[in-house]
N, C-alpha and C positions, 0 to 999 in steps of 0.2 A: 503494499501501500504504500503509493506515493507522498510526499507531504503537501497538505492543503487538500489531498480526496477525503471526499465524507463519510463517514463507514454507513454502511447501511443499517436498520434496522430492524431487527428481529425479533420481535414478542413470541414468548410462551406463555401457556397460561396453564397450570399445571398443578396436581394434588399436592400439597408440602413435602410427602414421601417424595415423590417422582425428581421435585426440586433436589432434596437432598443428594439423591442417587446420581441423577442426572445431572443440572447444572452446577458440576465441580468445579472449583478456582482455575483448573487445568485447561478445563474448555472454552470457560470468559478469555480466559487470557491469549491462548492460541486462535481464537475467533477474531477479536479485538487487532489482536497482531496482523491477521490478514483481511482486514475491513470489513467485520462485520460484529456488531454492538447486541447483545444478545441482553434483552430486556423484561425483566418479570412482568407481565400486565396484574393489576391491581384486582382480584375479583370484589372488591366492596366498593368501587366507583365503575358506574356505569361505561362499559368500552367505550361508546361511541365520545365520551372524553378524556378518549387516552389516544397515541399516539404522535405523528404519525407513524407507520410501518408498510417498510416494503414486505415484507411476510409475515407472517403468525401462522404459529404451530400449537396445536393443543392436544389432551387428552382430559379432557372435562366431559360428562356423560348426560348433565341435566338439562331441561327444556329450556328456561332462562339463560344460559349459558349458547343455545342453539341458537334462541330467538333474539339473541346479543349479536353474536357469531351473522348472522343474517342480514341485519339489519345493518352493520358497520360495512359488509360487504355490497351493501347496495345503494351506501354512504361514497365509500372508496373503491371503487372496481378495479382500480390499479393492485390494490393489496391480494396479494397470493396467500389464499387460506390454505394449508398446510394440515391435513385434510377435508375433504369438504365431508360432513359428519352423515348425512346421507348414506355415504360410499360406504364410512367405520361402521354402521349400522351392523352390514353385513356379517362380519366380525365379529360381534356382539351376541352372534347368535349360534350354538352350534349346527343347528337344522342347515342352514344358509354358510356358515365357513366356508366348507369345504367344496363347496357348488364349484367355482373357477376351476379347479383344479382335472374335473371330469371335462372342460373343454381345451385342453392342453395338447396339443400336438407337436409331438416329437420331431425336430427336425431328423432328415436323414443320417447326421451324424449319429446323434444319439438315437438310432432305432434298436439297435441292439436292443437298447433297457426298458423296463415297464415301469410306469409312475401311475399310482391310480391310491386311491382311498378307502382308508379297512372298511368294509361291510360293518353299517349303523343303522341302528335302530331308534326311535325315539319311544321314552318309559315316562308318558305324561303323570299318573299314579302308578307307582313302584305298587306298592301294597295288593292290588287288585290288577297287577299284570299277569295276561297271559303267556304262558309259558309258549304257544304255538307261533310267535310272532317272530320268539328267534331262531324257532326250525323252520318256519315259512324263506328267512333271508339266506339260512343256511351255517347261521353263527354257531361256534360253541364256546363253551365255558372253557377257560376262565374269557371273564371281558372284565375292558378297564368300562367302568363308570363316570363320565362326566355331568358334572348340570350345566344345562341345558340352556345358563345363561353363562359367557361368557365375558363378562363386564366388568372387570379388572375387581371386583369385590371378595372380601374375603373366601366368600361361600362360594363365587366360583372358581376357586382354588379346590376345593374340597373333591377327591378324586378317590376313585377304589378300584381295587383290585377284586371285580366277582369270580367264584368260581363254582356257582350253583345257584339253582333258580328262587333259595330259601335267601340267597345272597342278596338278588335283585329286589324282593320282598324286603327284607331289611332297610332301605334305602329310602331317603323320609320327601328329594323334594324331585323334580320333573328332573329327569334324564337322559343323556346321550349313552348308550349303550353300542360301546365300541370294537370288534374283534380286536386280539389278542395277537400280535404276532413276534415269535422269539426272534432279537435281534443283537445279539450279543451284549445289552447291557450298554449300548451307546448311540444314544442319539445327537442328529448334524442339526445344528441350526445355521441356517441362512438367513441373515442379518441382509438386509435393502435399506436402503435409502436412496432413492431416485435414481438416477444408471448406476450408485455402488452398491457392491456389492458383500460380503464376506461372508465365508459359514467358517464354523469350527465345531467341536465334537465335543458332549460334553457325557456323562455319565446316564445313564437312563435304570429304568428298572431292570433286573437281571432273568437272566431265563430260564423256562420254568420246564422240567422235565416230565415225557410223559403220567409217571407213576407220580411224581406230585401233586399233580394237576386233580388227580384224582383223590388223593390222601386229604388236601386242604378243603375245607368249608368255608362254607359263607363268606360274607366279603371281609378288605383289611383296607384300611386307608393309607393311600400312597401314605403320610405319614409314620405308617408303621412298619412298613414292609421290611426295613431292613433289619426292622426287633424281631423278624418270625425265627425259628430253629432252625438249622440246615438240615433238621430232618424231615421237614416239613418244606422249607422250601429252598432254593439253590443258593448257594453260596454270593453274596453279592461281585461284582466288578470291582476289578481294585484301577487304581491310575494309570498300573503298567499297561492293560487291558485295553484303556480308553486310548493310550500313548498309540500301540500298537494299530488299532483299528485303523485300514485304510481309509480314505477319505473317498468319494465322488467325485467321478473325475471333473475335471473344471467346467469342462464344454455344459456338462449337466447341472451343476449347479447356475453357472448362465443364465442357460436355458429356462429354469427355474422362476428364477429371479425375474428376467426378464419380461418369461410370459405370464406370472404371476400379477406381477406390475400392472400388465396392460388390462390382465382378465379384472383384475380388482379393481382399476382406477387410483392405486392408491401408490403416497411415497415410503412411508415409513411403517415398514413390520418385517417381520420376521419369518420365516419359515420352520415346524421343525418333521424331520423326515430322517426315516428309520427306515435299514437294510431288512431285507424279510432274510430270516439265518440261514433257511432252505433254497433261496433261491438270493445269489449277489447280484443275479440284474434286475432286481425287481426293489425297486422302492416306494415306500408307502407314504405321503404329507398325511400327520396325527394332527398339525395345530398350523392355525397361522394365528398370530397374535397382532393388534394394532401397538404401535409406539411400545418398541421395546425394550429393554435396559441393555442401551447401548456400551452402558460405562465398563458393562463388563466383557466387551470387545478390546482385542489390546489396536492400541495409537487410535482409541474412538474419536480423539478431539480429532482430527487431519481428514479422518473418516466421516465424520457426519458437518464438520467447516464447510470441504468439498463439496459437498451437499448442495446447504445454504448457500454458498457461492453460486452455483449452478442457476438455481431458484433469481437471485436477485439481480444476476445478470443478464437474466432470462426476462425481468419486468424494465430494463434499461434499453434495451432492444426492440421491444414488443413494441 
């Protein structure tokens, strides 16, 4: 940034916890050094009284915020909103979250790979659920039970590993039952920020043997899966196993990032992908999260700042 150039103003509207984890001094400094002023939007003051902004990034889900954002956008059409709330809403419901994956068509370069969504079924009332709905889809236990709403609340993260029909009936809220596939205990997280992407490996649920699938009963919260005895559940995945896991091909990562960005119409999200333990060419997209924890990425400051620079540069050329 040359002397005399005015910094581009990027407003951010985030919950306090998100501000603490994401808006770190290192990000503020790096962005400032590269011509971006990150400015916290005061949620106690009408948005119409704040600004000007070249761009607004946000992760709030209240009707009041959405209304203010719409009014501000009408008054200031040149301000880029990252991202439109109506498009973000697709990711707040696990029924619609993964729809975009089913419309992806891989290029010739990646035609030897399979990218799918796990088999899923919605359970609106677990206690009166009909087992036939599972059998019709060809689902078999164990399954992952995820709250239907994926809106970043504490409840939306209450996931369960369910081993039988009684386990389903023990659940309380509307849930999505998702096929569980042994995947070596490793999940690949693809972080997307506009045209920029990065994939990292993380520890996931460990594999379950055929024998243990038959002996473990009921449902177990994810937070307690690691506490199950080794007699009933496979030993956990250690850090070395995660380190040794082979990454998906870069061409496939790039295509998933760009393809889903186009299908979703969103700039800020991450994609959780697992590799089928029985077929290394088959990948399953199990979750898509809006505005994830970018600070967990190595060198997240340039990664995110480069995205913001792309956005504000576009506003100056339009």
